[in-house]
C-alpha positions in Angstrom: 82.1 76.5 85.9 78.3 76.2 85.8 76.4 74.1 83.3 72.7 73.7 82.4 72.0 70.0 82.0 68.3 70.1 81.2 65.4 72.6 81.1 62.0 72.9 79.7 61.7 74.3 76.2 58.3 74.6 74.7 54.6 75.2 75.3 52.8 76.6 78.2 51.4 73.2 79.2 54.9 72.0 80.3 55.9 72.5 83.9 59.1 74.7 84.0 62.3 73.3 85.5 66.0 73.8 85.2 68.8 71.3 86.2 72.3 72.8 86.7 75.6 71.6 88.0 78.6 73.4 89.4 81.9 71.8 88.6 85.3 72.4 90.3 88.8 71.1 89.5 89.9 68.1 91.5 93.3 67.9 93.0 95.7 65.5 91.3 93.1 64.5 88.7 92.7 65.6 85.1 89.0 65.9 85.2 86.7 68.2 87.1 84.1 67.0 89.7 80.5 68.0 90.3 80.5 70.1 93.5 76.7 70.7 93.5 73.5 70.0 91.7 70.8 72.7 91.5 67.2 72.0 90.5 64.7 74.8 90.0 61.2 73.5 90.0 57.7 74.4 91.5 59.1 77.8 92.7 61.9 76.1 94.7 65.7 76.2 94.3 66.9 72.8 95.5 70.7 72.4 96.0 72.5 69.1 96.7 76.1 69.4 97.6 78.9 66.8 97.2 79.4 64.8 100.5 76.3 66.2 102.2 74.2 63.1 102.2 71.7 64.1 104.9 70.5 67.5 103.8 69.2 69.5 100.9 69.1 73.3 100.6 65.6 74.5 99.8 65.7 78.2 98.9 69.0 78.5 100.9 67.5 76.9 104.0 68.8 73.5 105.1 66.3 70.6 105.3 67.0 67.0 106.4 66.3 64.1 104.0 63.8 62.7 103.2 61.9 65.8 102.3 58.5 66.3 100.7 57.6 69.8 99.4 54.6 71.6 98.1 52.1 69.0 99.3 53.9 66.1 97.5 54.8 67.8 94.3 58.5 67.3 95.0 60.1 64.4 96.9 63.8 64.0 97.8 65.1 60.9 99.4 68.2 58.7 99.8 68.8 56.1 97.1 72.0 54.1 97.2 75.0 56.4 97.5 73.0 59.4 96.4 69.8 61.3 96.4 66.7 61.0 94.2 64.6 64.0 93.4 61.2 63.2 91.9 58.4 65.6 90.9 54.7 65.1 90.3 55.1 65.5 86.5 57.7 62.8 86.1 61.1 64.5 86.4 63.6 62.2 88.1 67.1 63.3 89.0 69.7 61.1 90.7 72.7 62.8 92.2 75.6 60.5 93.3 77.1 62.3 96.3 80.4 60.6 96.3 81.4 59.1 92.9 80.9 61.8 90.2 
């Protein structure tokens, strides 16, 4: 199942973005787990996958972390057991790659 967690709604002065997750059933557990997190921002589709702590998919191309995109408008880097994604307009997303 796919879910939209957050997206811009409003005026033209706001930078558009979408944050989505893909959930899958977990074996032997009664809850589903987040398999991947997708952020669409600044013309990029950024995909972080569970258990893949060293890479991010940028428009379907694998990049090693840390990564800086679009002349510093988007930064992705390790933070604890996960990855932080930060943008120039203040969006901050943390994805825990193992405990979600």
